[in-house]
C-alpha positions, 0 to 999 in steps of 0.5 A: 514499505511499512517498516520504513515509516518506523525506521526512517526517523531514527536514521534521519536524526543520526544521518548515518544512512542515506534515505535510499538504503533505509528503503532497501533495508526495510524492503529486505525486512518485509520480503519474508512476510509474503513468503510466510503468508503464502506458505501458511495461508493455503493450509489455513484457508484450505484453498490452493494459491489459485483459489486464493487468486493467484492466476493470470488476470484477464482484461476484466480484472485489469479494468477493475484494477485500473478503476480502483486506482482512480477511486483510490486517488479520489478517496485518498484526496478527499480523506486527506482534505477531511483530516486537514479540515477536522484537525485544522492542520496542513498537509501531512506527507508520509515519511516515505514520501519525504524520503523520496523527495530527498532523493536526487540520483536517477538510480536512487529514484529507480530503486525507490520506484521498484520497491514502491510499485512492485515489492510493497504491493506484493507484501501489503496485499499478501498480508492485508487482502489475502490474509486479513480480508479473507479471514474477515470475509469468511466470518463476517462478510465483505464489510467486516473483512474490508473494514478490519483489513483497511483499518489495520492497513492504515494504522500499519503505516505509522502516521495518524494523520494518514491512517484514515485516507490510507484506510479508504484506499484499503477499502478500494483494494478490498473491493478490487480483490473481491470483485475479481477474486484475483490477487494480482489485480489488487497488487496491480491497483496498489502498485499503480496507485503508488507509482502514480503518487511518486509521479505526482510527487516528482513532477507536480509536488504542489498538487501531491502535497509534497 
């Protein structure tokens, strides 16, 4: 839901559109991205979709994905704490997190959770892991691909305070994809991380920083 980071502030100022519809509109805008990537990438990489990782994940891949979620939570927490300490500022929640906290109706929360846990991971993993990471991996190895894709992943969310913590999560997701060679594994890890964040925001807002 990267587009929502840029669209939400202008609509929030005018209050013309409810927050959930900002998420829906941004998701519709983003849905064409993975389609374009999945059409172009096999030809550009000279690999089939299966060779790129689109195959059923086995138990090992799922286990690595879940381990990645734990690592992501730890690193994003440490990264956010480091940014707060270095900048001498408090917590900086993302615009989409503030949108989520403003939702009240169960159906709105359900729609938001669907986009956060399913659609956003498909879009972002297609771009940052399948495309950018694989380009870096081919020409410079794992760390070139991981650093390049993770920096872009952090910056793409449009928040300078959260760019570093999210970049750390991006490195973890690169590791999940690299170790499993399974696109669904990194999507599962990404979706589970997002869903866990929403659960924490909903039930433990002080812990999640919301």
